[in-house]
C-alpha positions in Angstrom: 102.1 27.9 -124.2 99.9 27.4 -121.0 100.7 25.4 -117.8 103.8 24.1 -116.2 106.3 21.5 -117.9 107.1 18.4 -115.9 110.5 19.4 -114.9 109.0 22.2 -113.0 106.3 20.1 -111.1 109.2 17.2 -110.3 110.8 20.4 -108.9 107.7 21.5 -107.4 107.2 18.0 -106.0 110.8 17.5 -104.3 110.6 20.7 -103.0 107.6 20.2 -100.9 108.6 16.5 -100.3 111.8 18.0 -98.1 110.3 20.3 -96.5 107.3 17.6 -95.1 110.5 15.3 -94.3 111.7 18.0 -92.3 108.9 19.2 -90.9 108.0 15.7 -89.2 110.4 15.3 -86.2 108.7 18.3 -84.8 105.2 17.0 -85.0 106.2 13.8 -83.7 107.1 15.7 -80.8 104.5 17.8 -80.5 102.1 14.8 -80.8 103.7 13.5 -78.0 104.3 17.0 -75.8 100.0 16.5 -75.6 99.5 12.8 -75.1 101.6 13.3 -72.0 99.8 16.7 -71.1 96.3 14.9 -71.8 97.7 11.7 -69.6 98.7 14.0 -66.8 95.6 15.9 -67.2 93.7 13.2 -66.7 95.4 11.5 -63.3 95.3 15.4 -62.3 91.5 15.1 -62.7 91.1 11.6 -61.4 93.0 11.9 -58.4 90.8 15.5 -57.5 87.8 13.6 -58.3 88.2 11.0 -55.5 90.5 13.7 -52.6 87.4 15.1 -53.3 84.8 12.5 -53.2 86.6 11.1 -50.1 86.4 14.9 -48.5 82.7 14.5 -48.7 82.0 11.6 -47.8 84.1 11.7 -44.7 85.6 7.9 -45.3 88.9 7.3 -46.3 89.5 6.0 -50.3 92.4 3.4 -51.3 93.2 4.1 -55.3 93.7 1.0 -57.4 96.9 2.0 -59.6 97.0 -0.7 -61.5 93.9 -0.3 -63.4 93.9 2.8 -63.9 97.4 3.2 -64.9 96.6 0.2 -68.1 95.2 3.3 -70.0 98.8 4.8 -70.2 100.4 2.7 -71.5 97.5 2.1 -74.3 99.0 5.3 -75.3 102.4 5.1 -75.0 102.9 6.7 -72.0 104.8 4.7 -69.2 103.4 5.2 -65.6 105.3 4.7 -62.8 104.5 5.1 -58.6 105.8 5.1 -55.3 103.2 3.4 -54.0 102.9 -0.8 -53.3 99.8 -2.6 -52.2 101.3 -2.7 -48.3 101.6 1.4 -49.1 98.8 1.9 -50.9 97.8 6.0 -52.2 95.1 6.5 -49.9 93.3 9.9 -49.4 91.6 10.8 -45.9 88.7 12.2 -46.3 87.4 13.2 -42.0 91.6 14.5 -41.7 91.6 16.1 -45.2 95.2 14.1 -45.9 96.7 11.1 -48.2 99.4 8.8 -47.8 102.5 11.3 -49.8 104.3 10.1 -53.3 104.3 10.3 -56.9 103.3 9.1 -59.7 105.9 9.2 -62.9 104.2 9.5 -66.7 107.0 9.5 -68.6 107.4 9.2 -72.6 110.3 9.3 -74.8 111.5 13.1 -74.2 109.4 14.5 -71.5 108.9 13.1 -67.5 106.3 14.5 -66.0 105.6 14.0 -62.0 102.0 14.0 -60.3 103.4 15.0 -56.2 100.2 13.9 -54.3 101.3 15.1 -50.0 100.4 14.2 -47.0 97.9 17.4 -46.8 96.3 15.9 -49.9 97.9 18.7 -52.2 98.0 17.6 -55.8 100.2 18.7 -58.4 101.7 18.7 -61.5 105.6 19.4 -62.6 107.7 18.2 -65.3 111.0 16.0 -63.6 112.8 15.4 -67.2 112.8 17.3 -70.6 111.7 20.1 -72.5 109.2 22.3 -70.7 105.7 22.4 -71.8 103.0 25.3 -71.5 101.2 25.1 -68.3 103.4 22.2 -66.0 106.3 23.7 -63.9 109.5 22.3 -63.4 110.3 20.3 -60.6 
């Protein structure tokens, strides 16, 4: 007789279901990591672009963080920052400086900070959670 019996197929299906269920938490964690890294890269690119334009045009540029952070929230990443309406993030093109502070991107198990120094240096660091490739701890 050729083929598989019904019992063999049920056992194979049960084994594959157990293996799939055990991989689900890892898949979820990996997806969150990728979303957080993507969001951090988006913020870093945007801030570097604004900084470059500010220096090229030799003018001060104030960033609207509220509008830009709305896109982060649609992907499930929360955004917090040290800036306010009275002390906004501004790049000063004449002196190549910036308002110092940080923007924190919060995932379920990891937090990434985008740190802006007073000399307009922009960098990423992992402030909480397991390591991520390419992002050093704070």
